[in-house]
Steps between C-alpha positions, in 0.01 A plus 500: 500500500731268685534144386575314822386467857725643771706226665352547849147487355578188297647337812184580697287340229717189475494460880120490505405865556281685254604814314282787384498799267245778503385589150298782346132433559229552241335775709597754766263326745690171475842359586661215311756238601663198347632235738718198431492196727716192490270199524564302815560128482507257788666159538277211401249736342247303294422784259806720455440847355501515122698826482792635700387866497152645534429861403198706612420838338203694640353840584328604820286800589709740712217518755534129578876486557488560875190288552410136470423411143400178331643328196213632288604859586815454292441650157647407161663197660734300279706192584808372323741214559863431416721197536847659498652833599570564130136437413395724789719793395393457136133502600537808721696680228230414244248667736719817492588472868825659612673209676712716737174652633428177689551539872394368840120503556515749790691754290211558261196465732410158360173415676572132576 
């Protein structure tokens, strides 16, 4: 497993775009993704975000991918947060995620 994000992927994340990796799902009828978002802040924001990075790990029935689906259709949903890039990479590594597998959302059929 690689131990760092590719530079172009890290740049996308730090410039406000989200990054995604497709992971092995728990069943052949499901697909699984993990997405990392940089929390947006705005000038004069009364309640700034508590964490710099937000991570969403979920599975989705393959039959719903090309259709509208609701939040409750996401299965085995887990959320994580990180405050620094070091904390983010450590967290993802602790989840046994290959960091170089992160890519642009459209390259792995991410449904959002």
